[in-house]
C-alpha positions in Angstrom: 148.7 83.6 158.6 146.0 81.1 159.3 144.6 79.8 156.0 140.7 79.6 155.7 139.1 76.2 155.3 138.6 75.1 151.7 134.7 75.0 152.3 134.8 78.7 153.4 137.0 79.7 150.3 134.5 78.0 148.0 131.6 79.8 149.6 133.3 83.1 149.2 133.9 82.4 145.6 130.3 81.6 145.0 129.2 84.8 146.7 131.5 86.8 144.5 130.1 85.0 141.5 126.5 85.6 142.6 127.3 89.3 143.2 128.9 89.6 139.6 125.8 87.9 138.0 123.5 90.0 140.0 125.1 93.1 138.8 125.1 91.8 135.2 121.4 92.5 134.9 122.0 96.2 135.7 125.1 96.3 133.5 123.0 94.8 130.5 120.2 97.2 130.8 122.7 100.2 130.9 124.7 98.7 128.0 121.7 98.5 125.8 121.3 102.2 125.9 124.9 102.6 124.5 125.1 100.5 121.3 128.6 101.8 120.4 130.1 100.1 123.7 127.7 97.3 124.1 129.9 94.4 123.3 132.9 95.6 125.0 130.9 96.0 128.2 129.1 92.8 128.0 131.6 90.2 126.7 134.1 90.2 129.5 131.3 89.4 132.1 129.8 86.7 129.8 133.2 85.1 129.3 133.7 84.7 133.1 130.1 83.5 133.9 128.6 82.1 130.6 126.3 79.7 132.2 124.7 82.5 134.3 124.8 85.3 131.8 123.9 83.8 128.5 120.4 82.8 129.7 119.9 86.4 130.8 120.9 87.6 127.3 118.3 85.3 125.7 115.7 86.6 128.2 116.1 90.0 126.2 114.4 88.3 123.3 111.3 87.9 125.4 111.2 91.6 126.6 110.0 94.8 124.9 113.4 96.1 124.5 113.8 96.4 120.7 117.2 97.9 120.8 118.5 95.2 123.3 117.1 92.5 121.0 119.1 93.7 118.1 122.3 94.1 120.1 122.1 90.7 121.7 121.3 89.1 118.3 124.5 90.7 116.8 126.4 89.5 119.7 125.4 85.8 119.1 126.2 86.2 115.4 129.7 87.5 116.2 131.3 87.1 119.6 129.1 84.3 120.8 128.9 82.1 117.7 130.3 79.2 119.3 127.7 79.1 122.0 124.6 79.0 119.6 124.3 75.2 119.5 124.2 75.0 123.3 121.9 78.0 124.0 119.9 79.0 121.0 119.0 75.6 119.6 117.0 74.7 122.7 114.9 77.8 122.1 113.5 76.0 119.0 112.1 73.4 121.3 110.4 75.7 123.8 107.1 77.4 123.6 108.2 81.0 123.9 107.2 82.5 120.4 109.5 85.7 120.8 112.5 83.8 121.8 111.8 81.2 119.0 111.6 83.9 116.5 114.9 85.5 117.4 116.7 82.2 117.6 115.4 81.0 114.3 116.4 84.3 112.7 119.9 84.2 114.2 120.6 80.5 113.5 119.3 80.7 109.8 121.4 83.9 109.1 124.4 82.0 110.4 123.6 79.0 108.3 123.3 76.7 111.3 121.9 73.5 109.7 121.4 71.8 113.1 118.3 74.0 113.3 116.6 72.7 110.2 114.9 69.5 111.6 113.6 71.6 114.6 112.4 74.4 112.2 110.6 71.7 110.0 109.0 70.3 113.0 107.9 73.8 114.2 105.8 74.4 111.0 103.1 72.2 112.7 103.0 74.6 115.7 99.6 76.0 116.6 101.3 79.3 117.3 101.3 81.6 114.2 104.5 83.5 115.2 106.5 80.2 115.7 105.0 78.8 112.4 105.9 81.8 110.3 109.3 82.4 112.0 110.2 78.8 111.2 109.1 79.2 107.6 111.1 82.4 107.1 114.2 80.8 108.6 113.8 77.7 106.4 113.6 79.8 103.3 117.1 81.2 104.0 118.7 77.8 103.7 119.7 76.7 100.3 119.1 73.0 101.0 116.6 70.7 99.5 115.1 69.5 102.9 114.5 73.1 104.1 113.1 74.3 100.6 110.9 71.3 100.2 109.4 71.6 103.6 108.6 75.3 102.9 107.0 74.3 99.6 105.0 71.5 101.3 103.8 73.8 103.9 102.5 76.3 101.4 100.6 73.5 99.5 99.3 72.1 102.6 97.8 74.9 104.7 94.3 76.3 104.1 94.2 79.2 106.6 93.8 82.4 104.5 95.6 84.6 107.1 98.6 82.3 107.2 98.6 81.9 103.4 98.8 85.7 102.9 101.8 85.9 105.1 103.3 82.8 103.4 103.1 84.6 100.1 105.3 87.5 101.3 107.7 85.2 103.2 108.4 82.9 100.2 108.7 85.8 97.8 112.1 86.4 99.2 113.3 83.2 97.7 111.3 82.9 94.6 114.3 81.6 92.5 114.1 78.3 94.4 110.5 78.2 95.5 108.8 79.1 92.3 110.0 76.2 90.2 108.9 73.8 93.0 105.4 75.3 93.2 105.1 75.3 89.4 106.0 71.6 89.2 102.9 70.9 91.5 100.5 73.4 90.1 98.5 71.1 87.8 97.5 68.8 90.4 96.2 71.4 92.9 92.6 72.5 93.6 91.4 75.7 92.0 91.6 77.6 95.3 95.1 76.5 95.9 96.1 77.4 92.3 94.8 80.9 93.0 97.1 81.2 95.9 100.1 79.9 94.0 99.3 82.3 91.2 99.0 85.1 93.8 102.6 84.1 95.1 104.0 83.9 91.5 102.7 87.5 90.8 104.2 88.8 94.1 107.5 87.1 93.2 107.6 88.5 89.6 108.3 84.9 88.5 109.7 84.8 85.0 109.3 81.1 85.0 105.5 81.4 85.4 105.1 83.0 82.0 103.3 79.9 80.5 101.3 79.5 83.5 100.1 83.1 83.5 99.3 82.8 79.9 97.3 79.6 80.1 95.3 80.9 83.1 94.3 84.1 81.1 93.3 82.1 78.0 91.5 79.3 79.7 89.9 81.1 82.6 90.0 84.9 82.0 87.4 85.9 84.5 88.7 83.9 87.5 92.4 82.5 87.6 93.0 84.6 84.5 92.9 87.8 86.6 96.0 86.6 88.4 97.5 85.8 85.0 97.0 89.3 83.9 98.7 90.7 86.8 101.6 88.2 86.5 102.1 89.0 82.8 102.2 92.8 83.7 104.9 92.1 86.4 107.0 90.1 83.8 106.5 93.0 81.4 108.5 91.9 78.5 107.6 91.8 74.8 106.1 88.3 75.0 103.9 89.4 77.9 102.7 92.5 76.1 101.7 90.3 73.1 99.5 88.1 75.3 97.9 91.0 77.0 97.3 92.9 73.8 95.5 89.9 72.3 93.1 89.8 75.1 92.5 93.6 75.5 89.2 93.6 73.6 87.4 91.2 75.9 83.6 91.8 76.3 83.9 92.5 80.2 85.1 96.1 80.8 86.7 95.2 84.2 88.9 92.6 82.5 89.9 95.2 79.9 90.6 97.5 82.8 93.0 94.9 84.4 94.7 94.3 81.1 95.4 98.1 80.6 96.5 98.4 84.1 99.0 95.4 83.5 100.3 96.9 80.3 101.0 100.1 82.4 103.4 97.9 84.5 105.3 96.6 81.5 108.8 97.8 80.7 108.9 97.9 77.0 107.7 100.5 74.3 105.5 97.9 72.7 103.0 98.3 75.6 102.3 101.9 74.6 100.2 101.5 71.3 97.5 99.2 72.8 97.2 101.6 75.9 96.7 104.6 73.5 93.9 102.5 71.7 92.2 102.0 75.1 91.7 105.9 75.3 88.7 105.2 73.1 87.2 102.3 75.1 83.4 102.4 75.7 84.1 102.2 79.5 85.0 105.4 81.4 86.8 103.3 83.9 89.0 101.7 81.1 89.7 105.1 79.6 90.8 106.4 83.1 93.1 103.4 83.5 94.6 104.0 80.1 95.5 107.6 81.1 97.1 106.2 84.3 99.0 103.6 82.5 100.2 105.9 79.9 101.6 108.2 82.6 103.8 105.2 83.8 104.9 103.7 80.6 104.4 106.5 77.9 107.9 107.8 78.4 109.1 104.6 76.6 107.7 105.8 73.4 107.1 109.6 73.6 106.7 110.0 69.8 103.9 107.4 69.6 101.9 109.7 71.9 102.8 112.8 69.8 101.9 111.0 66.6 98.6 109.8 68.0 97.8 113.3 69.1 98.1 114.8 65.7 94.9 113.3 64.2 93.1 112.1 67.4 89.4 112.6 67.9 88.4 114.9 70.8 88.0 112.3 73.6 91.3 110.5 72.7 93.1 113.9 72.4 91.8 114.9 75.9 93.2 111.5 77.3 96.6 112.1 75.6 96.8 115.6 77.0 96.3 114.4 80.5 98.8 111.5 80.1 101.4 113.9 78.6 101.1 116.3 81.7 102.0 113.5 84.0 104.9 112.2 82.0 106.6 115.6 81.8 108.8 115.3 78.8 109.8 118.6 77.1 108.8 117.0 73.7 105.2 117.5 74.7 105.4 121.2 74.8 104.6 121.8 71.1 101.5 119.5 70.9 100.2 120.9 74.1 100.7 124.5 73.0 98.7 123.5 69.9 95.9 122.4 72.1 95.5 126.0 73.3 94.3 127.1 69.9 91.3 124.7 69.9 88.5 125.8 72.3 87.4 122.3 72.9 90.9 121.3 74.3 91.8 124.8 75.7 90.8 124.0 79.3 92.7 120.7 79.4 95.8 122.1 77.6 96.2 125.0 80.2 96.2 122.6 83.1 98.6 120.2 81.2 101.2 122.9 80.5 101.1 124.0 84.1 101.6 120.4 85.3 104.2 119.8 82.6 106.4 122.5 84.5 108.5 124.0 81.7 108.6 127.9 81.7 108.8 128.0 78.0 105.0 127.6 77.9 104.7 131.1 79.8 104.4 133.2 76.7 101.5 131.0 75.3 99.6 131.0 78.5 99.9 134.8 79.4 97.5 136.0 76.7 94.9 133.7 78.1 94.6 136.0 81.1 92.4 138.1 78.9 90.2 135.2 77.7 86.4 135.6 77.7 85.9 132.7 80.1 86.8 133.4 83.7 87.8 129.8 84.5 90.4 129.9 81.6 91.8 133.1 82.9 92.1 131.6 86.4 93.5 128.3 85.2 96.1 130.3 83.0 97.1 132.3 86.2 97.5 129.2 88.2 99.4 127.3 85.5 101.8 130.3 85.3 102.3 130.1 89.0 103.2 126.5 88.7 105.8 127.5 86.1 107.2 130.1 88.4 107.7 132.6 85.5 110.0 135.5 86.3 107.3 138.2 86.2 104.8 136.1 88.2 104.3 138.8 90.9 103.4 141.5 88.3 101.2 139.1 86.4 99.2 138.3 89.6 98.9 142.0 90.6 97.4 142.8 87.2 94.8 140.1 87.9 93.7 141.7 91.0 91.4 143.9 88.8 89.8 141.0 87.1 86.0 141.1 86.8 85.6 137.7 88.4 86.1 137.2 92.1 87.6 133.6 91.6 90.3 135.0 89.4 91.0 137.9 92.0 91.2 135.4 94.9 93.6 133.2 93.0 95.8 136.3 92.2 95.7 137.4 95.9 96.7 133.9 97.0 99.7 133.8 94.6 100.9 137.2 95.9 100.6 136.2 99.5 102.7 133.0 98.8 105.3 135.1 97.1 105.9 136.8 100.5 106.5 133.5 102.4 
C-alpha cells in the first residue's frame, strides 16, 4: 500500500477538524433546546477542539439565547473551570457589555481573584452595563480591595440612575459595605448622605441605628425622613422609642411617615402609639394608623380590644377597620358589640364580614330586617363572605326586599351559588 505524503495527511486532518468545528455550531444550537443532555453532548467536542469551540461558547453570551447563556455559564462553572483564566478573563478587557456581564458573574461566583483588578478598572467604564456588572461582581468577593473599591465607587459617583442601581446591588452585601459607608458618612455632602441613608434603609442596616436617630433628631424634614424609614426597618424596641418620641411633630406628613414606620416594626410596643394616632387631626395620618395597625396590631391584640372599650367614636371606627384586616378571632366580641350602636353599625357589619368567622352569622342575620336598606344589603353581603350554611335560603328571602339594591345583591349571590 502506498503511503500518502505527510503534507496530504495533515491537510486531511485539518479538513476533518474544520468539519467537526463547523458542525459544532449546529450541535450547540440543538443542545441548548435540551438542557438535560446539554453537557454530555457538548463536552466531548469541546475537549477535542477547545481552541475552536470555546470561543463559540462565549459567543452565546452575546446572543439573545437566554437558555443557552445559562447552560454555557453552568458549563464554565463545572466542566470547564480550568479554562476560565484563558478564555473568560480576556472578556473583562474587551468592550462587549453582554460578554463582560456573564464573564464577570461566572468568575466572581467561582471566587476567581485574578478578575478583581480588571473589575476594579472596569468601574470607570462609560458603559453602564459594564460598570454595574463589575460592581456586582466585586461585592461577591470577601476581600478588602474588592469591597473598598465598591465603597469608593458609591461615594464617588454622582449619576442618579447609576446611584439607584448601586443601592440595590450593594444591599446584597450590607454586612461588609454598611460599616465602610458609615465610617465615611460624616465627611460627605448632604446629597451623598441622602444616598447613603437610602442604601442603609434598603439594607435594613442595624449598624445604622445611631445614624438614623441623629438624622431624625437634627434634620427631621430632610435627611430625617430617611432616618424614619430606617428606624422602621430596624423595628426593635429602641427604634420604636425614638419614633414614638417624634410622633407629635407639627408637620402632618412627618407624623404620617412615623406612623407608617411604626407599622413596619416587629414588636408589640409599636401598637399603642399607632392607636393614639387614630385621633390625629390629619385624615391622612389617621388612615396610615389604620393601615399600620393592620400590619402590627396582631402583636398586641388585647391593646386594641382594651382601647376599643372606651374609645370615642372616630377612634372606635378606626379600630373596627383595623380589626377587620387583622382577622383575629378575639375581635369577634367587640365587633359584635359595635352592631348595637347605630353610629358604628355600618362599619361593624362590614368588619364582621371581612373578619371571616361564621360565628358572626347569627348576629348579622337579624339585620336583614333593619330599617335602613344599606344596612340590610351590607348584612347580606357580609353573610355571603362568611359562607353561612343557609346562605342560599337567606338570599332567596331577600328577593322580596323593598329596595332594588338589596334584591340585586340577593340575585347576584344566588347566581354565584350555581357556579
